[in-house]
NUMAR-357669 format. One line per 8 residues: for each residue x, z, y of N, C-alpha, C. Coordinates in nm, 3 decimals. Layout:
X Z Y X Z Y X Z Y ~ ...
//
This chain:
7.848 10.685 6.088 7.991 10.794 6.118 8.092 10.712 6.143 ~ 8.106 10.590 6.096 8.256 10.508 6.122 8.257 10.456 6.288 ~ 8.163 10.433 6.294 8.143 10.387 6.446 8.161 10.497 6.566 ~ 8.152 10.619 6.538 8.165 10.735 6.622 8.306 10.782 6.588 ~ 8.354 10.749 6.451 8.534 10.772 6.455 8.601 10.718 6.543 ~ 8.542 10.566 6.556 8.644 10.469 6.654 8.611 10.519 6.786 ~ 8.480 10.536 6.822 8.468 10.577 6.945 8.569 10.691 7.000 ~ 8.575 10.809 6.885 8.660 10.926 6.899 8.821 10.871 6.929
8.839 10.776 6.833 8.988 10.733 6.820 9.009 10.671 6.948 ~ 8.954 10.577 7.020 8.951 10.502 7.137 8.970 10.596 7.249 ~ 8.854 10.697 7.266 8.861 10.786 7.382 8.954 10.896 7.343 ~ 9.021 10.923 7.269 9.144 11.016 7.253 9.253 10.929 7.276 ~ 9.253 10.783 7.236 9.403 10.714 7.271 9.399 10.691 7.412 ~ 9.297 10.667 7.482 9.302 10.656 7.645 9.306 10.780 7.708 ~ 9.309 10.911 7.680 9.320 11.036 7.736 9.511 11.023 7.688 ~ 9.535 11.046 7.596 9.681 11.051 7.555 9.797 10.948 7.647
9.736 10.812 7.653 9.783 10.722 7.724 9.775 10.759 7.867 ~ 9.679 10.817 7.965 9.688 10.821 8.091 9.762 10.965 8.132 ~ 9.697 11.073 8.054 9.757 11.204 8.077 9.884 11.217 8.152 ~ 9.994 11.152 8.074 10.134 11.180 8.159 10.164 11.099 8.277 ~ 10.077 10.967 8.287 10.044 10.933 8.444 10.001 11.012 8.565 ~ 9.915 11.067 8.515 9.813 11.159 8.610 9.906 11.273 8.644 ~ 9.979 11.331 8.555 10.094 11.443 8.569 10.152 11.397 8.689 ~ 10.240 11.268 8.640 10.322 11.194 8.755 10.271 11.201 8.888
10.150 11.143 8.871 10.067 11.118 8.989 10.063 11.250 9.094 ~ 9.990 11.366 9.035 9.992 11.475 9.091 10.091 11.543 9.132 ~ 10.200 11.547 9.051 10.351 11.605 9.095 10.390 11.513 9.247 ~ 10.375 11.410 9.230 10.393 11.274 9.346 10.320 11.345 9.438 ~ 10.176 11.360 9.433 10.107 11.399 9.572 10.150 11.545 9.602 ~ 10.189 11.626 9.508 10.233 11.760 9.554 10.365 11.745 9.652 ~ 10.470 11.675 9.596 10.607 11.641 9.660 10.566 11.596 9.816 ~ 10.473 11.494 9.829 10.420 11.451 9.953 10.368 11.552 10.019
10.283 11.643 9.970 10.233 11.740 10.058 10.326 11.842 10.089 ~ 10.430 11.873 10.020 10.516 11.981 10.067 10.612 11.931 10.157 ~ 10.683 11.811 10.132 10.780 11.787 10.133 10.792 11.658 10.300 ~ 10.661 11.567 10.265 10.682 11.462 10.375 10.571 11.521 10.479 ~ 10.663 11.502 10.613 10.601 11.538 10.741 10.498 11.447 10.801 ~ 10.395 11.443 10.863 10.316 11.379 10.920 10.411 11.269 11.040 ~ 10.496 11.380 11.085 10.623 11.320 11.200 10.695 11.185 11.142 ~ 10.742 11.218 10.978 10.820 11.144 10.917 10.745 11.010 10.918
10.621 11.012 10.859 10.528 10.894 10.834 10.528 10.816 10.971 ~ 10.494 10.884 11.052 10.472 10.799 11.197 10.597 10.726 11.214 ~ 10.729 10.793 11.218 10.843 10.714 11.243 10.848 10.620 11.161 ~ 10.815 10.596 11.009 10.846 10.474 10.932 10.730 10.384 10.909 ~ 10.658 10.439 10.956 10.503 10.353 10.955 10.517 10.210 11.073 ~ 10.540 10.114 11.036 10.514 10.017 11.160 10.363 10.057 11.198 ~ 10.385 10.014 11.365 10.239 10.029 11.445 10.138 9.912 11.419 ~ 10.208 9.780 11.386 10.107 9.651 11.348 10.038 9.657 11.249
9.920 9.640 11.226 9.843 9.644 11.130 9.882 9.597 11.017 ~ 9.943 9.452 11.031 9.933 9.336 10.931 10.085 9.379 10.881 ~ 10.164 9.436 10.955 10.300 9.522 10.886 10.276 9.611 10.849 ~ 10.188 9.708 10.870 10.163 9.810 10.764 10.105 9.788 10.624 ~ 10.028 9.702 10.667 9.977 9.634 10.498 10.087 9.603 10.422 ~ 10.164 9.518 10.494 10.301 9.484 10.386 10.360 9.584 10.352 ~ 10.368 9.679 10.445 10.469 9.801 10.401 10.421 9.868 10.249 ~ 10.289 9.911 10.296 10.205 9.948 10.194 10.213 9.879 10.075
10.225 9.738 10.075 10.199 9.649 9.934 10.327 9.680 9.858 ~ 10.446 9.693 9.941 10.601 9.685 9.908 10.621 9.795 9.855 ~ 10.600 9.921 9.905 10.647 10.074 9.855 10.576 10.103 9.731 ~ 10.519 10.035 9.700 10.485 10.093 9.518 10.595 10.066 9.430 ~ 10.677 9.974 9.451 10.821 9.981 9.380 10.907 10.090 9.367 ~ 10.873 10.139 9.462 10.924 10.305 9.485 10.851 10.438 9.403 ~ 10.739 10.394 9.393 10.660 10.495 9.300 10.571 10.423 9.192 ~ 10.670 10.436 9.089 10.634 10.370 8.931 10.526 10.427 8.901
10.382 10.453 8.980 10.259 10.504 8.913 10.160 10.457 8.873 ~ 10.134 10.474 8.708 9.981 10.414 8.686 9.860 10.432 8.741 ~ 9.748 10.343 8.737 9.660 10.367 8.840 9.528 10.472 8.797 ~ 9.612 10.564 8.666 9.513 10.699 8.666 9.588 10.775 8.768 ~ 9.713 10.782 8.811 9.743 10.871 8.892 9.769 10.877 9.043 ~ 9.736 10.701 9.072 9.758 10.664 9.235 9.643 10.701 9.331 ~ 9.524 10.739 9.277 9.433 10.770 9.364 9.477 10.934 9.464 ~ 9.497 11.045 9.339 9.558 11.147 9.444 9.680 11.153 9.535
9.774 11.038 9.485 9.889 11.024 9.566 9.843 10.913 9.684 ~ 9.724 10.822 9.699 9.647 10.794 9.788 9.610 10.868 9.881 ~ 9.528 10.961 9.849 9.455 11.054 9.908 9.543 11.132 10.022 ~ 9.671 11.208 9.914 9.762 11.249 9.997 9.822 11.195 10.109 ~ 9.857 11.073 10.084 9.941 10.988 10.218 9.797 10.969 10.326 ~ 9.700 10.927 10.289 9.564 10.943 10.417 9.594 11.039 10.472 ~ 9.614 11.136 10.394 9.547 11.289 10.486 9.668 11.332 10.559 ~ 9.812 11.249 10.530 9.923 11.283 10.578 9.880 11.214 10.750
9.821 11.092 10.743 9.867 11.028 10.864 9.891 10.881 10.852 ~ 9.885 10.830 10.695 9.918 10.683 10.662 9.798 10.600 10.710 ~ 9.802 10.509 10.769 9.669 10.402 10.771 9.628 10.379 10.687 ~ 9.472 10.382 10.688 9.355 10.318 10.569 9.410 10.181 10.496 ~ 9.470 10.068 10.569 9.480 9.966 10.547 9.623 9.992 10.457 ~ 9.679 10.063 10.484 9.854 10.043 10.416 9.825 10.143 10.297 ~ 9.732 10.281 10.295 9.709 10.359 10.211 9.631 10.248 10.071 ~ 9.525 10.195 10.111 9.482 10.108 10.007 9.573 9.982 9.978
9.668 9.935 10.035 9.742 9.803 10.006 9.833 9.901 9.890 ~ 9.889 10.005 9.899 9.961 10.098 9.828 9.898 10.107 9.694 ~ 9.766 10.171 9.714 9.691 10.202 9.606 9.698 10.057 9.500 ~ 9.664 10.005 9.565 9.594 9.853 9.450 9.740 9.769 9.403 ~ 9.847 9.819 9.482 9.960 9.714 9.419 10.071 9.837 9.339 ~ 10.065 9.953 9.392 10.135 10.047 9.315 10.120 10.043 9.171 ~ 10.026 10.062 9.106 10.010 10.023 8.935 10.072 9.898 8.879 ~ 10.114 9.803 8.962 10.114 9.658 8.940 10.278 9.641 8.974
10.266 9.635 9.079 10.445 9.596 9.150 10.542 9.731 9.154 ~ 10.551 9.734 9.046 10.667 9.856 8.992 10.744 9.796 8.875 ~ 10.827 9.866 8.875 10.954 9.802 8.756 10.886 9.805 8.625 ~ 10.856 9.915 8.596 10.791 9.951 8.444 10.691 9.857 8.422 ~ 10.605 9.811 8.490 10.488 9.722 8.462 10.546 9.601 8.427 ~ 10.613 9.560 8.556 10.674 9.442 8.552 10.727 9.375 8.425 ~ 10.825 9.479 8.382 10.914 9.508 8.256 10.816 9.449 8.154 ~ 10.723 9.554 8.139 10.632 9.539 8.020 10.577 9.425 8.018
10.528 9.367 8.113 10.457 9.212 8.148 10.545 9.107 8.076 ~ 10.701 9.134 8.108 10.806 9.007 8.072 10.833 9.021 7.929 ~ 10.809 9.123 7.822 10.796 9.154 7.706 10.692 9.099 7.656 ~ 10.571 9.159 7.706 10.452 9.099 7.671 10.418 8.961 7.652 ~ 10.481 8.889 7.742 10.473 8.750 7.760 10.597 8.671 7.696 ~ 10.676 8.717 7.602 10.777 8.656 7.512 10.909 8.634 7.637 ~ 10.907 8.719 7.713 11.017 8.723 7.820 11.017 8.593 7.889 ~ 10.878 8.571 7.961 10.870 8.467 8.086 10.835 8.546 8.213
10.945 8.479 8.281 10.934 8.546 8.415 10.813 8.497 8.507 ~ 10.791 8.368 8.452 10.682 8.310 8.564 10.536 8.361 8.528 ~ 10.531 8.455 8.432 10.371 8.554 8.429 10.435 8.644 8.501 ~ 10.558 8.718 8.507 10.589 8.832 8.580 10.532 8.782 8.717 ~ 10.608 8.689 8.792 10.586 8.623 8.890 10.456 8.586 8.936 ~ 10.360 8.544 8.870 10.217 8.492 8.870 10.151 8.653 8.924 ~ 10.175 8.773 8.822 10.101 8.902 8.821 10.137 8.962 8.951 ~ 10.274 8.949 8.988 10.331 9.072 9.096 10.268 8.943 9.256
10.307 8.831 9.275 10.263 8.735 9.363 10.087 8.776 9.395 ~ 10.024 8.720 9.269 9.877 8.761 9.297 9.819 8.909 9.322 ~ 9.895 8.985 9.288 9.872 9.127 9.342 9.889 9.168 9.456 ~ 10.004 9.112 9.506 10.076 9.140 9.643 9.950 9.050 9.734 ~ 9.919 8.949 9.704 9.815 8.843 9.787 9.682 8.935 9.781 ~ 9.628 8.962 9.684 9.559 9.033 9.673 9.508 9.141 9.734 ~ 9.587 9.252 9.721 9.603 9.358 9.791 9.601 9.356 9.948 ~ 9.660 9.274 9.991 9.708 9.233 10.121 9.559 9.194 10.173
9.486 9.128 10.121 9.363 9.064 10.201 9.273 9.156 10.192 ~ 9.267 9.246 10.087 9.155 9.379 10.069 9.201 9.460 10.156 ~ 9.342 9.506 10.192 9.372 9.581 10.297 9.351 9.531 10.429 ~ 9.361 9.438 10.476 9.300 9.375 10.574 9.170 9.374 10.620 ~ 9.106 9.350 10.541 8.965 9.333 10.548 8.896 9.440 10.540 ~ 8.961 9.578 10.481 8.928 9.713 10.498 8.950 9.744 10.623 ~ 9.043 9.742 10.674 9.070 9.803 10.848 8.984 9.773 10.900 ~ 8.932 9.631 10.907 8.812 9.587 10.966 8.678 9.616 10.957
8.632 9.663 10.845 8.529 9.689 10.782 8.516 9.858 10.812 ~ 8.643 9.943 10.806 8.614 10.041 10.825 8.709 10.147 10.896 ~ 8.688 10.137 11.048 8.774 10.162 11.143 8.754 10.339 11.136 ~ 8.701 10.425 11.087 8.713 10.535 11.069 8.744 10.572 10.872 ~ 8.846 10.691 10.874 8.883 10.690 10.738 8.789 10.760 10.654 ~ 8.746 10.689 10.544 8.611 10.707 10.472 8.615 10.838 10.349 ~ 8.713 10.888 10.366 8.750 10.996 10.284 8.648 11.098 10.281 ~ 8.587 11.154 10.134 8.478 11.245 10.134 8.513 11.390 10.237
8.631 11.438 10.196 8.667 11.560 10.286 8.832 11.526 10.301 ~ 8.903 11.538 10.457 8.990 11.536 10.482 9.035 11.675 10.567 ~ 9.174 11.703 10.567 9.203 11.821 10.618 9.162 11.821 10.781 ~ 9.169 11.711 10.847 9.108 11.715 10.992 8.955 11.769 10.969 ~ 8.872 11.727 10.873 8.753 11.756 10.870 8.720 11.916 10.843 ~ 8.805 11.963 10.746 8.828 12.094 10.748 8.850 12.168 10.819 ~ 8.918 12.155 10.930 8.961 12.219 11.021 8.870 12.235 11.162 ~ 8.813 12.130 11.168 8.705 12.099 11.234 8.568 12.207 11.216
8.551 12.178 11.092 8.423 12.226 11.032 8.429 12.408 11.024 ~ 8.570 12.442 11.028 8.617 12.590 11.065 8.627 12.651 11.170 ~ 8.619 12.558 11.267 8.664 12.542 11.415 8.798 12.621 11.430 ~ 8.865 12.582 11.356 9.000 12.622 11.382 9.110 12.510 11.369 ~ 9.249 12.511 11.459 9.321 12.397 11.495 9.364 12.380 11.351 ~ 9.438 12.262 11.319 9.529 12.235 11.230 9.639 12.334 11.208 ~ 9.653 12.393 11.114 9.777 12.508 11.104 9.914 12.445 11.113 ~ 9.972 12.474 11.238 10.135 12.413 11.237 10.217 12.545 11.236
10.333 12.545 11.131 10.406 12.656 11.132 10.541 12.581 11.085 ~ 10.659 12.699 11.060 10.787 12.660 11.052 10.801 12.636 10.892 ~ 10.870 12.549 10.895 10.893 12.474 10.718 10.924 12.600 10.648 ~ 10.862 12.629 10.540 10.918 12.735 10.433 11.046 12.689 10.372 ~ 11.109 12.773 10.328 11.205 12.796 10.244 11.211 12.637 10.132 ~ 11.310 12.615 10.042 11.307 12.514 9.950 11.212 12.554 9.847 ~ 11.285 12.696 9.793 11.189 12.742 9.670 11.077 12.765 9.692 ~ 11.012 12.803 9.820 10.879 12.792 9.839 10.806 12.685 9.865
10.855 12.597 9.891 10.807 12.475 9.887 10.796 12.416 9.760 ~ 10.877 12.409 9.657 10.862 12.415 9.531 10.752 12.482 9.458 ~ 10.730 12.576 9.475 10.608 12.629 9.431 10.453 12.552 9.510 ~ 10.502 12.545 9.652 10.382 12.485 9.669 10.361 12.357 9.601 ~ 10.462 12.265 9.578 10.418 12.146 9.516 10.355 12.170 9.365 ~ 10.403 12.279 9.266 10.344 12.310 9.159 10.173 12.326 9.185 ~ 10.175 12.418 9.283 10.006 12.481 9.311 9.933 12.353 9.354 ~ 9.963 12.284 9.453 9.888 12.146 9.504 9.869 12.058 9.335
9.983 12.053 9.271 9.979 11.957 9.145 9.881 11.992 9.075 ~ 9.850 12.169 9.040 9.760 12.189 8.944 9.602 12.184 8.999 ~ 9.623 12.206 9.110 9.464 12.189 9.211 9.427 12.011 9.188 ~ 9.542 11.921 9.188 9.502 11.785 9.200 9.447 11.757 9.038 ~ 9.547 11.810 8.983 9.526 11.768 8.806 9.401 11.808 8.771 ~ 9.305 11.931 8.777 9.183 11.966 8.739 9.074 11.899 8.823 ~ 9.112 11.877 8.948 9.007 11.767 9.027 9.008 11.643 8.996 ~ 9.132 11.582 8.948 9.134 11.442 8.917 9.074 11.430 8.784
9.129 11.519 8.697 9.097 11.518 8.528 8.984 11.487 8.459 ~ 8.895 11.580 8.542 8.747 11.589 8.485 8.679 11.414 8.501 ~ 8.725 11.364 8.584 8.679 11.218 8.626 8.768 11.119 8.523 ~ 8.901 11.155 8.498 8.981 11.054 8.383 8.911 11.096 8.262 ~ 8.825 11.192 8.233 8.793 11.248 8.085 8.644 11.193 8.102 ~ 8.541 11.172 8.191 8.435 11.107 8.151 8.457 10.941 8.193 ~ 8.552 10.913 8.296 8.574 10.734 8.260 8.625 10.709 8.138 ~ 8.708 10.795 8.073 8.759 10.743 7.948 8.653 10.740 7.845
8.562 10.832 7.837 8.433 10.823 7.762 8.366 10.715 7.774 ~ 8.347 10.670 7.913 8.245 10.581 7.913 8.292 10.464 7.863 ~ 8.446 10.418 7.898 8.539 10.291 7.886 8.526 10.275 7.700 ~ 8.544 10.383 7.681 8.559 10.427 7.485 8.419 10.341 7.451 ~ 8.307 10.424 7.471 8.169 10.383 7.494 8.152 10.207 7.445 ~ 8.225 10.163 7.564 8.170 10.027 7.627 8.259 9.954 7.504 ~ 8.367 9.942 7.484 8.471 9.913 7.378 8.407 9.925 7.235 ~ 8.327 10.042 7.201 8.278 10.039 7.076 8.149 9.948 7.048
8.051 9.991 7.167 7.914 9.945 7.123 7.900 9.792 7.185 ~ 8.014 9.726 7.269 7.978 9.597 7.295 8.065 9.513 7.256 ~ 8.058 9.428 7.149 8.159 9.336 7.070 8.224 9.258 7.188 ~ 8.358 9.256 7.192 8.422 9.164 7.272 8.392 8.986 7.243 ~ 8.392 8.953 7.102 8.348 8.822 7.089 8.232 8.773 7.166 ~ 8.128 8.868 7.196 7.998 8.838 7.267 8.046 8.797 7.408 ~ 8.171 8.865 7.473 8.183 8.849 7.630 8.289 8.705 7.598 ~ 8.359 8.686 7.496 8.470 8.540 7.471 8.361 8.419 7.489
8.263 8.421 7.426 8.213 8.304 7.433 8.124 8.266 7.545 ~ 8.133 8.343 7.662 8.083 8.359 7.784 8.193 8.244 7.897 ~ 8.306 8.268 7.837 8.437 8.175 7.895 8.442 8.066 7.887 ~ 8.335 7.941 7.925 8.332 7.838 7.918 8.378 7.739 8.005 ~ 8.384 7.799 8.139 8.457 7.725 8.243 8.563 7.852 8.345 ~ 8.608 7.738 8.431 8.704 7.830 8.485 8.668 7.997 8.568 ~ 8.548 7.963 8.610 8.510 8.067 8.687 8.444 8.193 8.593 ~ 8.374 8.115 8.540 8.313 8.230 8.386 8.422 8.301 8.338
8.519 8.232 8.286 8.603 8.286 8.226 8.696 8.380 8.294 ~ 8.733 8.352 8.421 8.789 8.474 8.520 8.693 8.565 8.514 ~ 8.572 8.578 8.537 8.446 8.689 8.533 8.484 8.752 8.413 ~ 8.457 8.674 8.291 8.477 8.763 8.189 8.613 8.867 8.175 ~ 8.727 8.799 8.211 8.835 8.869 8.198 8.826 9.004 8.282 ~ 8.785 8.965 8.401 8.755 9.092 8.494 8.663 9.187 8.443 ~ 8.543 9.141 8.374 8.480 9.252 8.283 8.534 9.307 8.193 ~ 8.629 9.232 8.082 8.715 9.320 7.985 8.803 9.393 8.062
8.843 9.338 8.191 8.960 9.457 8.223 8.899 9.579 8.296 ~ 8.790 9.574 8.354 8.726 9.679 8.407 8.688 9.753 8.280 ~ 8.596 9.694 8.146 8.557 9.787 8.046 8.663 9.828 7.972 ~ 8.783 9.791 7.945 8.882 9.846 7.841 8.934 9.973 7.913 ~ 8.954 9.970 8.036 9.030 10.043 8.138 9.174 10.092 8.075 ~ 9.265 9.993 8.041 9.383 10.004 7.974 9.464 10.056 8.095 ~ 9.573 10.155 8.018 9.690 10.162 8.162 9.784 10.038 8.167 ~ 9.823 10.060 8.317 9.881 9.936 8.355 10.006 9.906 8.246
10.063 10.003 8.212 10.191 10.029 8.135 10.187 9.884 8.010 ~ 10.024 9.892 7.975 10.024 9.831 7.839 9.918 9.746 7.861 ~ 9.861 9.713 7.940 9.745 9.588 7.944 9.812 9.463 7.928 ~ 9.938 9.427 7.941 9.964 9.308 7.941 9.986 9.258 7.783 ~ 10.024 9.369 7.721 10.017 9.301 7.546 9.879 9.273 7.505 ~ 9.776 9.337 7.567 9.625 9.291 7.528 9.599 9.158 7.595 ~ 9.669 9.143 7.743 9.636 9.008 7.770 9.702 8.899 7.704 ~ 9.820 8.891 7.650 9.875 8.813 7.571 9.830 8.747 7.452
9.753 8.864 7.381 9.672 8.839 7.292 9.554 8.749 7.282 ~ 9.541 8.718 7.415 9.409 8.625 7.494 9.479 8.469 7.534 ~ 9.603 8.463 7.500 9.644 8.353 7.556 9.619 8.201 7.451 ~ 9.578 8.191 7.357 9.491 8.064 7.316 9.364 8.042 7.312 ~ 9.287 8.156 7.396 9.153 8.187 7.436 9.143 8.118 7.538 ~ 9.203 8.200 7.651 9.167 8.180 7.807 9.343 8.106 7.863 ~ 9.289 8.043 7.976 9.400 8.016 8.077 9.476 8.095 8.133 ~ 9.614 8.052 8.194 9.686 8.145 8.280 9.588 8.236 8.394
9.505 8.123 8.449 9.439 8.171 8.553 9.329 8.231 8.533 ~ 9.288 8.284 8.403 9.184 8.370 8.379 9.243 8.514 8.324 ~ 9.389 8.467 8.237 9.446 8.590 8.235 9.514 8.661 8.327 ~ 9.533 8.605 8.441 9.589 8.640 8.579 9.472 8.761 8.625 ~ 9.367 8.706 8.607 9.235 8.805 8.674 9.230 8.920 8.599 ~ 9.269 8.933 8.460 9.290 9.050 8.400 9.386 9.134 8.427 ~ 9.521 9.080 8.447 9.625 9.164 8.490 9.606 9.184 8.618 ~ 9.542 9.132 8.675 9.558 9.235 8.836 9.416 9.285 8.862
9.326 9.249 8.823 9.187 9.312 8.838 9.202 9.495 8.783 ~ 9.230 9.492 8.638 9.227 9.596 8.591 9.312 9.731 8.637 ~ 9.441 9.715 8.659 9.497 9.780 8.726 9.446 9.845 8.852 ~ 9.378 9.765 8.928 9.330 9.785 9.064 9.203 9.847 9.046 ~ 9.093 9.818 8.985 8.994 9.892 8.936 8.930 9.871 8.783 ~ 8.908 10.001 8.748 8.860 10.023 8.592 8.753 10.140 8.615 ~ 8.696 10.176 8.477 8.581 10.257 8.481 8.684 10.403 8.530 ~ 8.815 10.424 8.482 8.860 10.558 8.494 8.881 10.580 8.690
8.921 10.474 8.687 8.979 10.490 8.861 8.895 10.490 8.972 ~ 8.772 10.433 8.903 8.667 10.389 8.983 8.558 10.523 9.002 ~ 8.564 10.619 8.912 8.515 10.733 8.926 8.612 10.826 8.983 ~ 8.732 10.832 8.991 8.871 10.887 9.048 8.827 10.862 9.229 ~ 8.830 10.714 9.230 8.784 10.683 9.385 8.650 10.742 9.429 ~ 8.534 10.765 9.335 8.412 10.831 9.417 8.443 10.917 9.433 ~ 8.551 11.028 9.374 8.536 11.167 9.427 8.643 11.174 9.526 ~ 8.700 11.063 9.558 8.817 11.084 9.709 8.735 11.031 9.840
8.646 10.893 9.769 8.602 10.823 9.926 8.451 10.799 9.920 ~ 8.405 10.774 10.023 8.255 10.793 10.005 8.221 10.658 9.933 ~ 8.073 10.691 9.906 8.019 10.585 9.826 8.020 10.408 9.862 ~ 7.971 10.429 9.992 7.997 10.285 10.066 8.120 10.186 10.064 ~ 8.219 10.309 10.084 8.379 10.249 10.082 8.414 10.202 9.939 ~ 8.381 10.269 9.820 8.391 10.231 9.715 8.346 10.106 9.662 ~ 8.193 10.087 9.703 8.137 10.006 9.663 8.191 9.865 9.717 ~ 8.219 9.877 9.842 8.275 9.754 9.925 8.409 9.728 9.862
8.494 9.816 9.836 8.625 9.796 9.803 8.661 9.727 9.642 ~ 8.536 9.772 9.588 8.534 9.694 9.425 8.464 9.544 9.488 ~ 8.395 9.521 9.538 8.328 9.411 9.580 8.445 9.298 9.625 ~ 8.528 9.365 9.745 8.669 9.277 9.739 8.753 9.255 9.695 ~ 8.816 9.361 9.593 8.903 9.334 9.498 8.837 9.212 9.406 ~ 8.697 9.255 9.362 8.671 9.150 9.268 8.681 8.970 9.319 ~ 8.643 8.958 9.463 8.604 8.834 9.484 8.742 8.786 9.510 ~ 8.850 8.855 9.594 8.980 8.802 9.589 9.070 8.763 9.450
9.030 8.896 9.370 9.109 8.831 9.242 9.041 8.721 9.176 ~ 8.914 8.698 9.198 8.843 8.558 9.137 8.901 8.427 9.199 ~ 8.918 8.448 9.342 8.965 8.330 9.418 9.106 8.313 9.363 ~ 9.227 8.416 9.372 9.339 8.421 9.332 9.359 8.326 9.186 ~ 9.272 8.406 9.092 9.265 8.347 8.936 9.262 8.189 8.944 ~ 9.157 8.161 9.022 9.117 7.990 9.032 9.209 7.901 9.095 ~ 9.279 7.956 9.198 9.421 7.872 9.254 9.542 7.905 9.137 ~ 9.534 8.013 9.087 9.626 8.036 8.973 9.645 7.892 8.858
9.489 7.902 8.826 9.422 7.767 8.718 9.442 7.650 8.770 ~ 9.456 7.656 8.888 9.427 7.517 8.957 9.604 7.470 8.924 ~ 9.688 7.576 8.984 9.820 7.494 8.984 9.899 7.535 8.877 ~ 9.859 7.636 8.750 9.923 7.641 8.690 9.895 7.606 8.532 ~ 9.739 7.664 8.533 9.667 7.590 8.414 9.666 7.727 8.317
//
């Protein structure tokens, strides 16, 4: 009975922690749908693929969103015409390179700006490498359903009309936000339950014994980040508790991988993108995070 109470506590805490950020995410998604036009995006988006990825990596600072809410925002941006590489770069860095997360990292590690710089710099580098790789591997947008496909399936052109008045557009924001919330919410609940189950039934101590060398230590921390599925605003406090056990290199893997890929947002990704793309994306994030953590471990310790 006690173990099921523990499962219930972890599950509910994950849901309560994530729901506010999902709400922020779907509201931003609704604002993008109703107020940002394809023409405006085309005007500000760099034409060069590399510069577009750089732009995507940098714009996250303007959207302080948790990984729980970043997938609907990214899907909406891609449907609005943002290139895949720029959208993925934003999706990977948005939950890390934003003021809220960076400040919480600063506090969690005892006012140490070095850890903040390592986390932000490594996240930027991993996201840039992944986004450029994705651009080469997936020339066609790998969304499960997008607005162009809907129009083609119905044999109707994409509807172009005059912009509605502001109040009507605000109503549209709420409509899109509600639809997006229920679309994403079921995957959040399922992902939180799986993550809570793994935390309850797989002892953390059994994983810590595997961290005997730099590669294994980073892989263990990547596994913990995926399993724990913590919100990016709170994960730095958990990471700081491992400082006496793991090096900065393996801790950086935890701090970067978790906000990019965890159980909750993997299920959300699977609802938005094709399965092959999700598998390749997770593999790329894992590989580049591992490489980044080894580089950090080599030069920082």
